Structures are given as structure tokens and as C-alpha cells.
KOLGU-926404 format. One record per residue (C-alpha): residue in one letter; x, y, z. Coordinates in steps of 0.25 Angstrom, whole numbers, plus 2048, in hexadecimal, padded with zeros to 3 digits. Layout:
% residues N
AXYZ ...
END
This chain:
% residues 164
M887D3789D N884D32890 I87FD2488B T88DD1F889 E893D23896 A886D1C89D V888D0F895 N897D0E898 A895D118A7 I88BD058A8 L893CFC89F K8A0CFF8A7 R899CFB8B4 Y892CEE8AE P89CCE98A3 D897CDB8A4 Q888CDE8A1 G88BCE7895 Y87ECED88F D875CE3897 V876CED8A3 F86ECF789B I862CEE899 D85ECF18A8 L864CFE8AD N85DCFC8BB E867CF18BE I873CFB8BF K873CFF8CD D881D068CD D87FD158D3 D88AD1B8CA L883D158BD Q875D1A8C0 E878D278B8 A87BD1E8AC V86FD158AE R866D218AF F86CD278A2 I86AD1A89A A85CD188A0 S858D2689B M85DD2388D R855D1788C K847D18886 S83AD1388B Y835D08882 H828D05889 T81DD0487E N80FD01880 P80ACF5878 K800CF686D R7F2CF3872 S7ECCE886B R7DDCE686A K7D6CDA86F I7CFCD2864 N7C4CC9866 R7BECBF85D E7B3CC7858 T7BBCD3855 L7C5CCA84D R7BACC4845 D7B4CD2841 M7C2CD783D I7C4CCA834 K7B6CCC82E K7B9CDB82B G7C5CD6823 Y7D1CD982C T7DECD082A Y7E7CCC835 K7EFCD8833 G7E3CE1834 I7DECDB840 A7ECCDC847 R7EDCEB843 E7DFCEE849 T7E0CE6856 G7EFCE8859 L7F2CD9859 T7FCCD2850 E7F8CCB844 S7FDCBD84A T7F4CC0856 V7E8CC384D G7EACB6845 R7EBCAF852 K7DECB5858 V7D7CB284A S7DBCA484C D7D7CA385B Y7CACA9858 G7C7CA084D L7C6CAB842 K7D1CA5839 R7C7C9F82F L7BFCAC82F Y7CCCB482C H7D0CAB821 Q7C2CAC81B M7C3CBB81A Y7D2CBA815 P7D4CAD80C H7E2CAC808 G7E5CBA80D I7DCCC1803 R7CECC6805 P7C3CBF7FD G7BDCC87F3 V7C9CD07F0 Q7C6CD77E2 V7D0CD47D7 I7D2CDD7CB C7D8CD67BF L7DECDF7B4 N7E4CD97A7 I7F1CE07A4 E7F0CDF795 T7E2CE2792 G7DDCEA79E E7D2CE17A1 Q7CDCE17AF K7C6CD77B7 T7C1CD87C6 F7BECCC7CF K7B8CCC7DD S7C3CC37E3 I7D0CBD7E1 N7CACAF7E0 E7C1CB37D5 T7CDCB97CD E7D5CAD7CF K7CACA47C9 A7C8CAE7BD F7D6CAE7B9 G7D8C9F7BC F7E3CA17C7 E7E5C967D2 K7DEC997DF D7E5CA47E8 H7EECA77DC L7EACB67DB G7E7CB77EA Y7F6CB37ED R7FBCBC7E2 L7F3CC87E7 R7F6CC67F5 G7FCCD37FB R7FCCD97ED K7F2CE17E5 C7F6CDD7D7 Y7FACD07D0 I7FDCCE7C1 E7FCCC17BA N7F9CBD7AB G7F7CCB7A7 W7EDCCE7B2 E7EFCD77BE F7E7CD37CA I7E4CDE7D4 R7DECDC7E2 G7D3CE67E4 D7D4CE77F3 
END
């Protein structure tokens, strides 16, 4: 018996139900269809999966991870939780303020910025993005926004490079 013969035998007996009868093969009680039922059941794969174990995370562990510089994504990777769960736990434990102190505007404070003049080759190094913005007369968060997710930004003949 092949799969086509087994399916056609069952559908011939249960034409009104169509493919719904294949959801639960245990409901088919006809003796002459048991061979077809066994054949289809043997073709099915076992889809049992063990869920990924997540680590319980308490307030102190979460605080230590934030102080070590972990982002939500990093904490989620280490603990096996989702980013939204980590964000909720940070909020529930009252650590949101600490997290945002460690990551103002999504950029770590004290990120070194190297500035290269494209025309003259002059190089300047600043300790932070805010210091660089003040030195070049940019508005607050101008460079922080431009350098977010990138390593390099060019404006007015200067190349600004994050020194992560």
C-alpha cells in the first residue's frame, strides 16, 4: 500500500469530512481501514520538542548584569528570556533608571570619537560624543544620532569614527 491508496481509501469512506479526518486518526474505527490508518500514522513524524530552558533571574543578578554593561539583547541571550521579558523585569524590579543611566540615548557614555579631516589629514580624539559635539558646535545628540548603529559619519570635511 502506498500513501495515495491509503488516503483515497479513507476519503472514500469519509467524503463529507475531507482532510479533517486525518487530524485525529484514532477516530477511525473501521476494521478494513486499519491498515491505511497504520500506514499514515507510520509516515507521520514525531514533532515533540523539548522547550528551551530559561534561567530564573532575580533582582541582584539583573542589577549586576546591567552594571557590567549588558544590554537587553545581551541579558536575553545569557538568560534564555526574550527581550520583552527582560524589559518587563527591569521595569518591575525598578532598575529602569539604572539601565538608562548606563545607556543614555542607546549609546554608552564615554565612547571615544576619532575625528579625521579629509582634506588636511588632521586628527583629533575626544573622550565622548558629547565632548565632540561641543567642540564642533553641533546640536545635542546630533552625532549620537548619526553614529548610532554605524562606525563612521562624514560632515563638513570631517570623518567621525566611533572608537568602540
